[in-house]
N, C-alpha and C positions, 0 to 999 in steps of 0.2 A: 315826741308825739305825746299829746295829752291823753290821760285816761278819761273815762266817762265821768269819774268823780271830779277830776279837775275841771272838766267842761261844765259840769253841773254847778260847781262852786263859783266859777266865773259868772255864770248866768245869775245865780242867787245874789252874788255881790252887786251886780248891776241893777237888779230889781230892788234890792234892799236900799239902794241909794236914790231910787226914783219915786215917782208919785204913787206907785202901787206897793210900797214897802209895808204898810199896815195890812193890806190884804194878804201879802205873802206871809207875814208873821202869823196871821190868824189861820191860814191854810196849813202852815207847818205845824202849828199847835194842834190842830184837829188831827192831822195825820200821825203826829207823835203820840198823842193820847190814845189813838186807836191802836197803834203798835204796842204801847205799854199794856193795854188791856188784853191783847191777844195772848192767850195761853199757849197756843201752838202756832207754828208757822202756817199761815194760810196761803195756799198756792194761788188762790184767786181772790185777792182782797176786795175787788169790786165786782158786782154782778154785771151781767151783760147789759141790764138796763142802766146801771150806773155809768158804764163805759159809753153807752150811746148818748146819755145826757151830757157827759163830759165832752164828747166829740161835737155834739150840737152846740154846746157853749163855746167851744174853740172856734167853730165856723162862724157863729154869730159875732164873736169878738173880731175875727178877721174882716167881717163886713162892717165893723164899726158900730155894732148894735150893743152898746153897753152904757152904763152910767157909773159915775165915780162911787167909791165906797161911801164918801161923805153924803152924796145925794141920796144913796140908798138908805143910809141910816136916818137921814132927815125924813124921808118918806115914811119910814117905819116907826118914827118917834123913838129912835134908839140913842 
């Protein structure tokens, strides 16, 4: 039986080899930097508003309401 870490690593590997690899890298960088800056363990790293926004984004993604990272960067001139 796989542990949750094993399951997570399988998913990360799959994403890292697909079209969303760069987005995954950026998200991991943000979360890692946030963890490094945190002086004490934070029991609730995301506010209720953050969690609602994440859930809303997940639901929009499931409905196919998204653009590629490349298109987003082009629109923003990045």
